[in-house]
All heavy atoms as atom14 arrays in JSON, in Angstrom:
{
  "sequence": "MALKDAPGAASREIVAGLVVDLDANGDVVGFAIDQASGKLDLTRIETFALPAVSAAE",
  "atom14_mask": [
    [1, 1, 1, 1, 1, 1, 1, 1, 0, 0, 0, 0, 0, 0],
    [1, 1, 1, 1, 1, 0, 0, 0, 0, 0, 0, 0, 0, 0],
    [1, 1, 1, 1, 1, 1, 1, 1, 0, 0, 0, 0, 0, 0],
    [1, 1, 1, 1, 1, 1, 1, 1, 1, 0, 0, 0, 0, 0],
    [1, 1, 1, 1, 1, 1, 1, 1, 0, 0, 0, 0, 0, 0],
    [1, 1, 1, 1, 1, 0, 0, 0, 0, 0, 0, 0, 0, 0],
    [1, 1, 1, 1, 1, 1, 1, 0, 0, 0, 0, 0, 0, 0],
    [1, 1, 1, 1, 0, 0, 0, 0, 0, 0, 0, 0, 0, 0],
    [1, 1, 1, 1, 1, 0, 0, 0, 0, 0, 0, 0, 0, 0],
    [1, 1, 1, 1, 1, 0, 0, 0, 0, 0, 0, 0, 0, 0],
    [1, 1, 1, 1, 1, 1, 0, 0, 0, 0, 0, 0, 0, 0],
    [1, 1, 1, 1, 1, 1, 1, 1, 1, 1, 1, 0, 0, 0],
    [1, 1, 1, 1, 1, 1, 1, 1, 1, 0, 0, 0, 0, 0],
    [1, 1, 1, 1, 1, 1, 1, 1, 0, 0, 0, 0, 0, 0],
    [1, 1, 1, 1, 1, 1, 1, 0, 0, 0, 0, 0, 0, 0],
    [1, 1, 1, 1, 1, 0, 0, 0, 0, 0, 0, 0, 0, 0],
    [1, 1, 1, 1, 0, 0, 0, 0, 0, 0, 0, 0, 0, 0],
    [1, 1, 1, 1, 1, 1, 1, 1, 0, 0, 0, 0, 0, 0],
    [1, 1, 1, 1, 1, 1, 1, 0, 0, 0, 0, 0, 0, 0],
    [1, 1, 1, 1, 1, 1, 1, 0, 0, 0, 0, 0, 0, 0],
    [1, 1, 1, 1, 1, 1, 1, 1, 0, 0, 0, 0, 0, 0],
    [1, 1, 1, 1, 1, 1, 1, 1, 0, 0, 0, 0, 0, 0],
    [1, 1, 1, 1, 1, 1, 1, 1, 0, 0, 0, 0, 0, 0],
    [1, 1, 1, 1, 1, 0, 0, 0, 0, 0, 0, 0, 0, 0],
    [1, 1, 1, 1, 1, 1, 1, 1, 0, 0, 0, 0, 0, 0],
    [1, 1, 1, 1, 0, 0, 0, 0, 0, 0, 0, 0, 0, 0],
    [1, 1, 1, 1, 1, 1, 1, 1, 0, 0, 0, 0, 0, 0],
    [1, 1, 1, 1, 1, 1, 1, 0, 0, 0, 0, 0, 0, 0],
    [1, 1, 1, 1, 1, 1, 1, 0, 0, 0, 0, 0, 0, 0],
    [1, 1, 1, 1, 0, 0, 0, 0, 0, 0, 0, 0, 0, 0],
    [1, 1, 1, 1, 1, 1, 1, 1, 1, 1, 1, 0, 0, 0],
    [1, 1, 1, 1, 1, 0, 0, 0, 0, 0, 0, 0, 0, 0],
    [1, 1, 1, 1, 1, 1, 1, 1, 0, 0, 0, 0, 0, 0],
    [1, 1, 1, 1, 1, 1, 1, 1, 0, 0, 0, 0, 0, 0],
    [1, 1, 1, 1, 1, 1, 1, 1, 1, 0, 0, 0, 0, 0],
    [1, 1, 1, 1, 1, 0, 0, 0, 0, 0, 0, 0, 0, 0],
    [1, 1, 1, 1, 1, 1, 0, 0, 0, 0, 0, 0, 0, 0],
    [1, 1, 1, 1, 0, 0, 0, 0, 0, 0, 0, 0, 0, 0],
    [1, 1, 1, 1, 1, 1, 1, 1, 1, 0, 0, 0, 0, 0],
    [1, 1, 1, 1, 1, 1, 1, 1, 0, 0, 0, 0, 0, 0],
    [1, 1, 1, 1, 1, 1, 1, 1, 0, 0, 0, 0, 0, 0],
    [1, 1, 1, 1, 1, 1, 1, 1, 0, 0, 0, 0, 0, 0],
    [1, 1, 1, 1, 1, 1, 1, 0, 0, 0, 0, 0, 0, 0],
    [1, 1, 1, 1, 1, 1, 1, 1, 1, 1, 1, 0, 0, 0],
    [1, 1, 1, 1, 1, 1, 1, 1, 0, 0, 0, 0, 0, 0],
    [1, 1, 1, 1, 1, 1, 1, 1, 1, 0, 0, 0, 0, 0],
    [1, 1, 1, 1, 1, 1, 1, 0, 0, 0, 0, 0, 0, 0],
    [1, 1, 1, 1, 1, 1, 1, 1, 1, 1, 1, 0, 0, 0],
    [1, 1, 1, 1, 1, 0, 0, 0, 0, 0, 0, 0, 0, 0],
    [1, 1, 1, 1, 1, 1, 1, 1, 0, 0, 0, 0, 0, 0],
    [1, 1, 1, 1, 1, 1, 1, 0, 0, 0, 0, 0, 0, 0],
    [1, 1, 1, 1, 1, 0, 0, 0, 0, 0, 0, 0, 0, 0],
    [1, 1, 1, 1, 1, 1, 1, 0, 0, 0, 0, 0, 0, 0],
    [1, 1, 1, 1, 1, 1, 0, 0, 0, 0, 0, 0, 0, 0],
    [1, 1, 1, 1, 1, 0, 0, 0, 0, 0, 0, 0, 0, 0],
    [1, 1, 1, 1, 1, 0, 0, 0, 0, 0, 0, 0, 0, 0],
    [1, 1, 1, 1, 1, 1, 1, 1, 1, 0, 0, 0, 0, 0]
  ],
  "atom14_positions": [
    [[0.83, -1.2, 0.0], [0.05, 0.02, -0.02], [0.87, 1.24, 0.03], [1.76, 1.39, 0.79], [-0.92, 0.03, 1.18], [-1.62, 1.33, 1.41], [-2.71, 1.36, 2.79], [-4.22, 0.91, 1.94], [0.0, 0.0, 0.0], [0.0, 0.0, 0.0], [0.0, 0.0, 0.0], [0.0, 0.0, 0.0], [0.0, 0.0, 0.0], [0.0, 0.0, 0.0]],
    [[0.68, 2.09, -0.95], [1.43, 3.33, -1.0], [0.77, 4.39, -0.13], [-0.41, 4.6, -0.1], [1.43, 3.82, -2.46], [0.0, 0.0, 0.0], [0.0, 0.0, 0.0], [0.0, 0.0, 0.0], [0.0, 0.0, 0.0], [0.0, 0.0, 0.0], [0.0, 0.0, 0.0], [0.0, 0.0, 0.0], [0.0, 0.0, 0.0], [0.0, 0.0, 0.0]],
    [[1.57, 5.08, 0.63], [1.12, 6.16, 1.51], [1.54, 7.53, 1.0], [0.89, 8.48, 1.38], [1.72, 5.99, 2.93], [1.4, 4.65, 3.61], [2.15, 4.62, 4.96], [-0.07, 4.54, 3.84], [0.0, 0.0, 0.0], [0.0, 0.0, 0.0], [0.0, 0.0, 0.0], [0.0, 0.0, 0.0], [0.0, 0.0, 0.0], [0.0, 0.0, 0.0]],
    [[2.48, 7.55, 0.15], [3.08, 8.82, -0.34], [3.53, 8.63, -1.7], [4.11, 7.56, -1.99], [4.21, 9.15, 0.61], [4.75, 10.52, 0.52], [5.77, 10.76, 1.68], [6.51, 12.06, 1.56], [7.5, 12.11, 2.65], [0.0, 0.0, 0.0], [0.0, 0.0, 0.0], [0.0, 0.0, 0.0], [0.0, 0.0, 0.0], [0.0, 0.0, 0.0]],
    [[3.34, 9.64, -2.54], [3.82, 9.46, -4.0], [5.25, 9.91, -4.02], [5.61, 11.06, -4.44], [2.94, 10.35, -4.89], [3.22, 10.11, -6.31], [3.76, 9.03, -6.68], [2.91, 11.03, -7.13], [0.0, 0.0, 0.0], [0.0, 0.0, 0.0], [0.0, 0.0, 0.0], [0.0, 0.0, 0.0], [0.0, 0.0, 0.0], [0.0, 0.0, 0.0]],
    [[6.11, 9.05, -3.6], [7.52, 9.33, -3.58], [8.26, 7.96, -3.87], [7.77, 6.93, -3.44], [8.0, 9.87, -2.29], [0.0, 0.0, 0.0], [0.0, 0.0, 0.0], [0.0, 0.0, 0.0], [0.0, 0.0, 0.0], [0.0, 0.0, 0.0], [0.0, 0.0, 0.0], [0.0, 0.0, 0.0], [0.0, 0.0, 0.0], [0.0, 0.0, 0.0]],
    [[9.33, 7.95, -4.58], [10.02, 6.7, -4.85], [10.66, 6.1, -3.6], [11.16, 6.82, -2.71], [11.13, 7.08, -5.84], [11.4, 8.55, -5.57], [10.04, 9.11, -5.16], [0.0, 0.0, 0.0], [0.0, 0.0, 0.0], [0.0, 0.0, 0.0], [0.0, 0.0, 0.0], [0.0, 0.0, 0.0], [0.0, 0.0, 0.0], [0.0, 0.0, 0.0]],
    [[10.57, 4.81, -3.45], [11.2, 4.1, -2.37], [12.7, 4.01, -2.56], [13.17, 3.73, -3.71], [0.0, 0.0, 0.0], [0.0, 0.0, 0.0], [0.0, 0.0, 0.0], [0.0, 0.0, 0.0], [0.0, 0.0, 0.0], [0.0, 0.0, 0.0], [0.0, 0.0, 0.0], [0.0, 0.0, 0.0], [0.0, 0.0, 0.0], [0.0, 0.0, 0.0]],
    [[13.48, 4.22, -1.55], [14.93, 4.13, -1.64], [15.44, 2.87, -0.94], [16.51, 2.34, -1.21], [15.58, 5.37, -1.03], [0.0, 0.0, 0.0], [0.0, 0.0, 0.0], [0.0, 0.0, 0.0], [0.0, 0.0, 0.0], [0.0, 0.0, 0.0], [0.0, 0.0, 0.0], [0.0, 0.0, 0.0], [0.0, 0.0, 0.0], [0.0, 0.0, 0.0]],
    [[14.66, 2.32, -0.01], [15.03, 1.18, 0.75], [13.77, 0.53, 1.32], [12.69, 1.15, 1.47], [15.96, 1.61, 1.87], [0.0, 0.0, 0.0], [0.0, 0.0, 0.0], [0.0, 0.0, 0.0], [0.0, 0.0, 0.0], [0.0, 0.0, 0.0], [0.0, 0.0, 0.0], [0.0, 0.0, 0.0], [0.0, 0.0, 0.0], [0.0, 0.0, 0.0]],
    [[13.9, -0.74, 1.65], [12.85, -1.55, 2.29], [13.41, -2.13, 3.59], [14.55, -2.55, 3.62], [12.33, -2.57, 1.41], [11.69, -2.09, 0.28], [0.0, 0.0, 0.0], [0.0, 0.0, 0.0], [0.0, 0.0, 0.0], [0.0, 0.0, 0.0], [0.0, 0.0, 0.0], [0.0, 0.0, 0.0], [0.0, 0.0, 0.0], [0.0, 0.0, 0.0]],
    [[12.56, -2.18, 4.62], [12.93, -2.79, 5.89], [11.84, -3.75, 6.33], [10.68, -3.33, 6.4], [13.2, -1.75, 6.96], [14.28, -0.7, 6.66], [15.61, -1.25, 7.02], [16.63, -0.19, 6.98], [17.24, 0.17, 5.84], [17.01, -0.39, 4.72], [18.19, 1.14, 5.85], [0.0, 0.0, 0.0], [0.0, 0.0, 0.0], [0.0, 0.0, 0.0]],
    [[12.23, -4.95, 6.77], [11.25, -5.89, 7.36], [11.23, -5.55, 8.84], [12.18, -5.78, 9.56], [11.63, -7.33, 7.11], [10.58, -8.28, 7.58], [10.73, -9.66, 7.11], [11.87, -10.06, 6.94], [9.73, -10.36, 6.94], [0.0, 0.0, 0.0], [0.0, 0.0, 0.0], [0.0, 0.0, 0.0], [0.0, 0.0, 0.0], [0.0, 0.0, 0.0]],
    [[10.08, -5.01, 9.29], [9.94, -4.55, 10.69], [9.75, -5.79, 11.61], [10.41, -5.88, 12.66], [8.75, -3.58, 10.87], [8.99, -2.39, 9.93], [8.53, -3.17, 12.3], [10.23, -1.62, 10.15], [0.0, 0.0, 0.0], [0.0, 0.0, 0.0], [0.0, 0.0, 0.0], [0.0, 0.0, 0.0], [0.0, 0.0, 0.0], [0.0, 0.0, 0.0]],
    [[8.82, -6.63, 11.21], [8.57, -7.9, 11.87], [8.33, -8.94, 10.74], [8.13, -8.51, 9.61], [7.45, -7.92, 12.89], [7.7, -7.0, 14.04], [6.14, -7.47, 12.21], [0.0, 0.0, 0.0], [0.0, 0.0, 0.0], [0.0, 0.0, 0.0], [0.0, 0.0, 0.0], [0.0, 0.0, 0.0], [0.0, 0.0, 0.0], [0.0, 0.0, 0.0]],
    [[8.32, -10.21, 11.02], [8.1, -11.21, 9.99], [6.85, -10.9, 9.27], [5.76, -10.79, 9.83], [8.06, -12.62, 10.64], [0.0, 0.0, 0.0], [0.0, 0.0, 0.0], [0.0, 0.0, 0.0], [0.0, 0.0, 0.0], [0.0, 0.0, 0.0], [0.0, 0.0, 0.0], [0.0, 0.0, 0.0], [0.0, 0.0, 0.0], [0.0, 0.0, 0.0]],
    [[6.96, -10.65, 7.96], [5.84, -10.39, 7.09], [5.37, -8.99, 6.97], [4.46, -8.66, 6.21], [0.0, 0.0, 0.0], [0.0, 0.0, 0.0], [0.0, 0.0, 0.0], [0.0, 0.0, 0.0], [0.0, 0.0, 0.0], [0.0, 0.0, 0.0], [0.0, 0.0, 0.0], [0.0, 0.0, 0.0], [0.0, 0.0, 0.0], [0.0, 0.0, 0.0]],
    [[6.01, -8.03, 7.64], [5.63, -6.65, 7.54], [6.86, -5.89, 7.03], [7.87, -5.74, 7.7], [5.19, -6.05, 8.82], [4.94, -4.52, 8.86], [3.86, -4.09, 7.86], [4.58, -4.04, 10.26], [0.0, 0.0, 0.0], [0.0, 0.0, 0.0], [0.0, 0.0, 0.0], [0.0, 0.0, 0.0], [0.0, 0.0, 0.0], [0.0, 0.0, 0.0]],
    [[6.7, -5.36, 5.77], [7.87, -4.67, 5.1], [7.44, -3.21, 4.89], [6.36, -2.95, 4.4], [8.21, -5.31, 3.78], [9.34, -4.54, 3.08], [8.64, -6.75, 4.03], [0.0, 0.0, 0.0], [0.0, 0.0, 0.0], [0.0, 0.0, 0.0], [0.0, 0.0, 0.0], [0.0, 0.0, 0.0], [0.0, 0.0, 0.0], [0.0, 0.0, 0.0]],
    [[8.29, -2.3, 5.3], [7.96, -0.84, 5.02], [8.98, -0.36, 3.96], [10.16, -0.77, 3.91], [8.04, 0.04, 6.24], [7.04, -0.29, 7.26], [9.45, -0.02, 6.92], [0.0, 0.0, 0.0], [0.0, 0.0, 0.0], [0.0, 0.0, 0.0], [0.0, 0.0, 0.0], [0.0, 0.0, 0.0], [0.0, 0.0, 0.0], [0.0, 0.0, 0.0]],
    [[8.49, 0.52, 3.08], [9.35, 1.16, 2.12], [9.66, 2.55, 2.52], [8.74, 3.29, 2.98], [8.59, 1.21, 0.75], [8.33, -0.15, 0.14], [9.24, -0.98, 0.27], [7.26, -0.33, -0.47], [0.0, 0.0, 0.0], [0.0, 0.0, 0.0], [0.0, 0.0, 0.0], [0.0, 0.0, 0.0], [0.0, 0.0, 0.0], [0.0, 0.0, 0.0]],
    [[10.91, 2.95, 2.47], [11.38, 4.26, 2.93], [11.88, 5.04, 1.8], [12.5, 4.49, 0.83], [12.52, 4.05, 3.95], [12.18, 3.11, 5.12], [13.46, 2.84, 5.9], [11.17, 3.72, 6.0], [0.0, 0.0, 0.0], [0.0, 0.0, 0.0], [0.0, 0.0, 0.0], [0.0, 0.0, 0.0], [0.0, 0.0, 0.0], [0.0, 0.0, 0.0]],
    [[11.7, 6.38, 1.82], [12.28, 7.28, 0.83], [13.71, 7.62, 1.21], [14.24, 7.12, 2.25], [11.37, 8.54, 0.57], [11.33, 9.43, 1.82], [12.08, 9.28, 2.76], [10.49, 10.39, 1.79], [0.0, 0.0, 0.0], [0.0, 0.0, 0.0], [0.0, 0.0, 0.0], [0.0, 0.0, 0.0], [0.0, 0.0, 0.0], [0.0, 0.0, 0.0]],
    [[14.33, 8.47, 0.46], [15.73, 8.86, 0.71], [15.9, 9.54, 2.07], [17.0, 9.49, 2.59], [16.24, 9.71, -0.36], [0.0, 0.0, 0.0], [0.0, 0.0, 0.0], [0.0, 0.0, 0.0], [0.0, 0.0, 0.0], [0.0, 0.0, 0.0], [0.0, 0.0, 0.0], [0.0, 0.0, 0.0], [0.0, 0.0, 0.0], [0.0, 0.0, 0.0]],
    [[14.85, 10.16, 2.62], [14.95, 10.81, 3.93], [14.64, 9.88, 5.09], [14.7, 10.22, 6.25], [13.98, 11.98, 3.99], [14.37, 13.04, 2.98], [15.54, 13.33, 2.82], [13.35, 13.61, 2.35], [0.0, 0.0, 0.0], [0.0, 0.0, 0.0], [0.0, 0.0, 0.0], [0.0, 0.0, 0.0], [0.0, 0.0, 0.0], [0.0, 0.0, 0.0]],
    [[14.26, 8.6, 4.81], [13.95, 7.63, 5.79], [12.53, 7.67, 6.23], [12.11, 7.04, 7.17], [0.0, 0.0, 0.0], [0.0, 0.0, 0.0], [0.0, 0.0, 0.0], [0.0, 0.0, 0.0], [0.0, 0.0, 0.0], [0.0, 0.0, 0.0], [0.0, 0.0, 0.0], [0.0, 0.0, 0.0], [0.0, 0.0, 0.0], [0.0, 0.0, 0.0]],
    [[11.67, 8.45, 5.48], [10.29, 8.48, 5.74], [9.55, 7.33, 5.12], [9.89, 6.94, 4.01], [9.64, 9.82, 5.28], [10.22, 11.05, 5.97], [10.48, 10.92, 7.18], [10.37, 12.03, 5.28], [0.0, 0.0, 0.0], [0.0, 0.0, 0.0], [0.0, 0.0, 0.0], [0.0, 0.0, 0.0], [0.0, 0.0, 0.0], [0.0, 0.0, 0.0]],
    [[8.51, 6.79, 5.77], [7.72, 5.65, 5.25], [6.87, 6.15, 4.06], [6.14, 7.15, 4.24], [6.83, 5.04, 6.32], [5.96, 3.96, 5.74], [7.65, 4.52, 7.49], [0.0, 0.0, 0.0], [0.0, 0.0, 0.0], [0.0, 0.0, 0.0], [0.0, 0.0, 0.0], [0.0, 0.0, 0.0], [0.0, 0.0, 0.0], [0.0, 0.0, 0.0]],
    [[7.01, 5.5, 2.94], [6.22, 5.8, 1.74], [5.24, 4.74, 1.35], [4.36, 4.89, 0.53], [7.07, 6.2, 0.5], [7.88, 7.46, 0.77], [8.01, 5.02, 0.12], [0.0, 0.0, 0.0], [0.0, 0.0, 0.0], [0.0, 0.0, 0.0], [0.0, 0.0, 0.0], [0.0, 0.0, 0.0], [0.0, 0.0, 0.0], [0.0, 0.0, 0.0]],
    [[5.4, 3.56, 1.95], [4.47, 2.45, 1.7], [4.8, 1.25, 2.6], [5.74, 1.28, 3.33], [0.0, 0.0, 0.0], [0.0, 0.0, 0.0], [0.0, 0.0, 0.0], [0.0, 0.0, 0.0], [0.0, 0.0, 0.0], [0.0, 0.0, 0.0], [0.0, 0.0, 0.0], [0.0, 0.0, 0.0], [0.0, 0.0, 0.0], [0.0, 0.0, 0.0]],
    [[3.94, 0.27, 2.54], [4.14, -0.95, 3.3], [3.52, -2.11, 2.64], [2.6, -1.98, 1.81], [3.68, -0.78, 4.77], [2.21, -0.65, 4.86], [1.36, -1.76, 5.13], [1.62, 0.59, 4.84], [0.08, -1.59, 5.22], [0.23, 0.75, 4.98], [-0.57, -0.35, 5.15], [0.0, 0.0, 0.0], [0.0, 0.0, 0.0], [0.0, 0.0, 0.0]],
    [[3.94, -3.3, 3.06], [3.36, -4.55, 2.5], [3.27, -5.53, 3.65], [4.14, -5.63, 4.54], [4.24, -5.11, 1.45], [0.0, 0.0, 0.0], [0.0, 0.0, 0.0], [0.0, 0.0, 0.0], [0.0, 0.0, 0.0], [0.0, 0.0, 0.0], [0.0, 0.0, 0.0], [0.0, 0.0, 0.0], [0.0, 0.0, 0.0], [0.0, 0.0, 0.0]],
    [[2.11, -6.23, 3.74], [1.88, -7.29, 4.71], [1.74, -8.61, 3.95], [0.78, -8.74, 3.18], [0.64, -7.03, 5.56], [0.76, -5.66, 6.27], [0.47, -8.15, 6.6], [-0.49, -5.2, 6.9], [0.0, 0.0, 0.0], [0.0, 0.0, 0.0], [0.0, 0.0, 0.0], [0.0, 0.0, 0.0], [0.0, 0.0, 0.0], [0.0, 0.0, 0.0]],
    [[2.66, -9.51, 4.13], [2.61, -10.82, 3.49], [1.42, -11.58, 3.87], [1.1, -11.69, 5.13], [3.86, -11.65, 3.75], [5.13, -11.08, 3.12], [5.03, -10.3, 2.19], [6.22, -11.44, 3.56], [0.0, 0.0, 0.0], [0.0, 0.0, 0.0], [0.0, 0.0, 0.0], [0.0, 0.0, 0.0], [0.0, 0.0, 0.0], [0.0, 0.0, 0.0]],
    [[0.62, -12.09, 3.0], [-0.57, -12.87, 3.25], [-1.48, -12.18, 4.25], [-2.05, -12.8, 5.18], [-0.2, -14.28, 3.78], [0.62, -14.98, 2.8], [1.13, -16.37, 3.29], [0.91, -16.75, 4.36], [1.88, -17.06, 2.41], [0.0, 0.0, 0.0], [0.0, 0.0, 0.0], [0.0, 0.0, 0.0], [0.0, 0.0, 0.0], [0.0, 0.0, 0.0]],
    [[-1.75, -10.91, 3.98], [-2.57, -10.11, 4.91], [-3.91, -10.64, 5.18], [-4.42, -10.66, 6.3], [-2.64, -8.63, 4.43], [0.0, 0.0, 0.0], [0.0, 0.0, 0.0], [0.0, 0.0, 0.0], [0.0, 0.0, 0.0], [0.0, 0.0, 0.0], [0.0, 0.0, 0.0], [0.0, 0.0, 0.0], [0.0, 0.0, 0.0], [0.0, 0.0, 0.0]],
    [[-4.59, -11.13, 4.15], [-5.95, -11.61, 4.38], [-6.05, -12.81, 5.28], [-7.1, -13.05, 5.9], [-6.6, -11.94, 2.99], [-5.93, -12.99, 2.4], [0.0, 0.0, 0.0], [0.0, 0.0, 0.0], [0.0, 0.0, 0.0], [0.0, 0.0, 0.0], [0.0, 0.0, 0.0], [0.0, 0.0, 0.0], [0.0, 0.0, 0.0], [0.0, 0.0, 0.0]],
    [[-4.97, -13.55, 5.35], [-4.94, -14.68, 6.32], [-4.53, -14.33, 7.73], [-4.68, -15.11, 8.65], [0.0, 0.0, 0.0], [0.0, 0.0, 0.0], [0.0, 0.0, 0.0], [0.0, 0.0, 0.0], [0.0, 0.0, 0.0], [0.0, 0.0, 0.0], [0.0, 0.0, 0.0], [0.0, 0.0, 0.0], [0.0, 0.0, 0.0], [0.0, 0.0, 0.0]],
    [[-3.98, -13.11, 7.89], [-3.51, -12.69, 9.22], [-4.4, -11.64, 9.83], [-4.35, -11.46, 11.07], [-2.04, -12.09, 9.09], [-1.08, -13.15, 8.62], [0.28, -12.54, 8.43], [1.29, -13.48, 7.89], [2.59, -12.93, 7.64], [0.0, 0.0, 0.0], [0.0, 0.0, 0.0], [0.0, 0.0, 0.0], [0.0, 0.0, 0.0], [0.0, 0.0, 0.0]],
    [[-5.18, -10.9, 9.03], [-5.88, -9.75, 9.51], [-7.32, -9.75, 9.06], [-7.61, -10.29, 8.04], [-5.27, -8.44, 9.02], [-3.8, -8.21, 9.31], [-3.31, -6.99, 8.5], [-3.62, -7.92, 10.78], [0.0, 0.0, 0.0], [0.0, 0.0, 0.0], [0.0, 0.0, 0.0], [0.0, 0.0, 0.0], [0.0, 0.0, 0.0], [0.0, 0.0, 0.0]],
    [[-8.24, -9.15, 9.81], [-9.6, -8.94, 9.42], [-9.56, -7.64, 8.56], [-9.48, -6.56, 9.14], [-10.5, -8.82, 10.6], [-11.95, -8.49, 10.22], [-12.25, -8.45, 9.01], [-12.76, -8.25, 11.1], [0.0, 0.0, 0.0], [0.0, 0.0, 0.0], [0.0, 0.0, 0.0], [0.0, 0.0, 0.0], [0.0, 0.0, 0.0], [0.0, 0.0, 0.0]],
    [[-9.62, -7.76, 7.25], [-9.51, -6.62, 6.38], [-10.85, -5.97, 6.09], [-10.93, -5.15, 5.21], [-8.74, -7.03, 5.13], [-7.34, -7.49, 5.34], [-6.7, -7.92, 3.97], [-6.5, -6.41, 5.97], [0.0, 0.0, 0.0], [0.0, 0.0, 0.0], [0.0, 0.0, 0.0], [0.0, 0.0, 0.0], [0.0, 0.0, 0.0], [0.0, 0.0, 0.0]],
    [[-11.92, -6.37, 6.77], [-13.21, -5.76, 6.55], [-13.26, -4.39, 7.1], [-14.12, -3.57, 6.75], [-14.32, -6.61, 7.1], [-14.18, -6.8, 8.52], [-14.42, -8.0, 6.43], [0.0, 0.0, 0.0], [0.0, 0.0, 0.0], [0.0, 0.0, 0.0], [0.0, 0.0, 0.0], [0.0, 0.0, 0.0], [0.0, 0.0, 0.0], [0.0, 0.0, 0.0]],
    [[-12.37, -4.09, 8.06], [-12.29, -2.74, 8.63], [-10.85, -2.35, 8.88], [-10.11, -3.11, 9.63], [-13.07, -2.75, 9.96], [-13.05, -1.41, 10.6], [-13.88, -1.4, 11.88], [-13.6, -0.2, 12.61], [-14.16, 0.1, 13.71], [-15.06, -0.67, 14.26], [-13.9, 1.22, 14.3], [0.0, 0.0, 0.0], [0.0, 0.0, 0.0], [0.0, 0.0, 0.0]],
    [[-10.46, -1.27, 8.29], [-9.03, -0.81, 8.48], [-9.13, 0.62, 8.96], [-9.81, 1.46, 8.4], [-8.26, -0.86, 7.2], [-8.13, -2.29, 6.71], [-6.85, -0.27, 7.37], [-7.46, -2.44, 5.37], [0.0, 0.0, 0.0], [0.0, 0.0, 0.0], [0.0, 0.0, 0.0], [0.0, 0.0, 0.0], [0.0, 0.0, 0.0], [0.0, 0.0, 0.0]],
    [[-8.48, 0.92, 10.07], [-8.43, 2.27, 10.61], [-6.99, 2.82, 10.5], [-6.04, 2.08, 10.71], [-8.81, 2.21, 12.13], [-10.25, 1.87, 12.33], [-10.62, 1.91, 13.8], [-10.21, 2.83, 14.5], [-11.39, 1.1, 14.27], [0.0, 0.0, 0.0], [0.0, 0.0, 0.0], [0.0, 0.0, 0.0], [0.0, 0.0, 0.0], [0.0, 0.0, 0.0]],
    [[-6.88, 4.06, 10.13], [-5.58, 4.67, 10.04], [-5.53, 5.89, 10.89], [-6.51, 6.52, 11.14], [-5.33, 5.08, 8.55], [-6.34, 6.0, 8.12], [-5.32, 3.86, 7.63], [0.0, 0.0, 0.0], [0.0, 0.0, 0.0], [0.0, 0.0, 0.0], [0.0, 0.0, 0.0], [0.0, 0.0, 0.0], [0.0, 0.0, 0.0], [0.0, 0.0, 0.0]],
    [[-4.3, 6.14, 11.33], [-4.03, 7.35, 12.21], [-2.84, 8.06, 11.71], [-1.85, 7.44, 11.32], [-3.8, 6.9, 13.66], [-4.93, 6.11, 14.24], [-5.02, 4.75, 14.15], [-5.97, 6.76, 14.93], [-6.06, 4.03, 14.74], [-7.05, 6.08, 15.42], [-7.1, 4.7, 15.34], [0.0, 0.0, 0.0], [0.0, 0.0, 0.0], [0.0, 0.0, 0.0]],
    [[-2.95, 9.34, 11.65], [-1.79, 10.23, 11.37], [-1.17, 10.04, 9.98], [0.05, 10.02, 9.85], [-0.7, 10.12, 12.5], [0.0, 0.0, 0.0], [0.0, 0.0, 0.0], [0.0, 0.0, 0.0], [0.0, 0.0, 0.0], [0.0, 0.0, 0.0], [0.0, 0.0, 0.0], [0.0, 0.0, 0.0], [0.0, 0.0, 0.0], [0.0, 0.0, 0.0]],
    [[-2.02, 9.7, 9.02], [-1.51, 9.6, 7.66], [-1.4, 10.97, 7.08], [-2.12, 11.91, 7.48], [-2.43, 8.77, 6.79], [-2.47, 7.32, 7.13], [-3.5, 6.61, 6.24], [-1.12, 6.64, 6.95], [0.0, 0.0, 0.0], [0.0, 0.0, 0.0], [0.0, 0.0, 0.0], [0.0, 0.0, 0.0], [0.0, 0.0, 0.0], [0.0, 0.0, 0.0]],
    [[-0.53, 11.21, 6.12], [-0.36, 12.52, 5.49], [-1.64, 12.96, 4.88], [-2.39, 12.11, 4.22], [0.78, 12.37, 4.53], [1.04, 10.96, 4.4], [0.4, 10.24, 5.56], [0.0, 0.0, 0.0], [0.0, 0.0, 0.0], [0.0, 0.0, 0.0], [0.0, 0.0, 0.0], [0.0, 0.0, 0.0], [0.0, 0.0, 0.0], [0.0, 0.0, 0.0]],
    [[-1.96, 14.22, 4.89], [-3.14, 14.72, 4.29], [-3.03, 14.61, 2.74], [-1.97, 14.84, 2.19], [-3.41, 16.17, 4.59], [0.0, 0.0, 0.0], [0.0, 0.0, 0.0], [0.0, 0.0, 0.0], [0.0, 0.0, 0.0], [0.0, 0.0, 0.0], [0.0, 0.0, 0.0], [0.0, 0.0, 0.0], [0.0, 0.0, 0.0], [0.0, 0.0, 0.0]],
    [[-4.1, 14.27, 2.05], [-4.12, 14.18, 0.61], [-5.31, 14.9, 0.12], [-6.4, 14.77, 0.6], [-4.24, 12.67, 0.21], [-4.3, 12.57, -1.34], [-3.05, 11.86, 0.7], [0.0, 0.0, 0.0], [0.0, 0.0, 0.0], [0.0, 0.0, 0.0], [0.0, 0.0, 0.0], [0.0, 0.0, 0.0], [0.0, 0.0, 0.0], [0.0, 0.0, 0.0]],
    [[-5.08, 15.73, -0.91], [-6.19, 16.49, -1.46], [-6.95, 15.69, -2.51], [-6.47, 14.64, -2.98], [-5.72, 17.81, -2.13], [-5.05, 17.46, -3.32], [0.0, 0.0, 0.0], [0.0, 0.0, 0.0], [0.0, 0.0, 0.0], [0.0, 0.0, 0.0], [0.0, 0.0, 0.0], [0.0, 0.0, 0.0], [0.0, 0.0, 0.0], [0.0, 0.0, 0.0]],
    [[-8.21, 16.03, -2.79], [-9.01, 15.34, -3.72], [-8.38, 15.3, -5.17], [-8.65, 14.43, -5.9], [-10.41, 15.86, -3.76], [0.0, 0.0, 0.0], [0.0, 0.0, 0.0], [0.0, 0.0, 0.0], [0.0, 0.0, 0.0], [0.0, 0.0, 0.0], [0.0, 0.0, 0.0], [0.0, 0.0, 0.0], [0.0, 0.0, 0.0], [0.0, 0.0, 0.0]],
    [[-7.54, 16.25, -5.45], [-6.92, 16.36, -6.7], [-5.81, 15.33, -6.92], [-5.35, 15.06, -8.04], [-6.34, 17.73, -6.95], [0.0, 0.0, 0.0], [0.0, 0.0, 0.0], [0.0, 0.0, 0.0], [0.0, 0.0, 0.0], [0.0, 0.0, 0.0], [0.0, 0.0, 0.0], [0.0, 0.0, 0.0], [0.0, 0.0, 0.0], [0.0, 0.0, 0.0]],
    [[-5.28, 14.76, -5.85], [-4.13, 13.84, -5.94], [-4.56, 12.53, -6.35], [-5.24, 11.72, -6.08], [-3.34, 13.83, -4.66], [-2.59, 15.06, -4.46], [-1.77, 15.06, -3.21], [-1.17, 14.02, -2.86], [-1.69, 16.11, -2.54], [0.0, 0.0, 0.0], [0.0, 0.0, 0.0], [0.0, 0.0, 0.0], [0.0, 0.0, 0.0], [0.0, 0.0, 0.0]]
  ]
}
């Protein structure tokens, strides 16, 4: 899942199956959860403190 429209410069596995993509400044620009549907209830996802995005983006 992309959080920011910026190229990833590096990826880090935070815990088994959770990888975050970082930009050149070390900011998170995306993440991936391996086999997410088998590990999480994806019928409801809540997010906190994501960057603001305008309707034009």
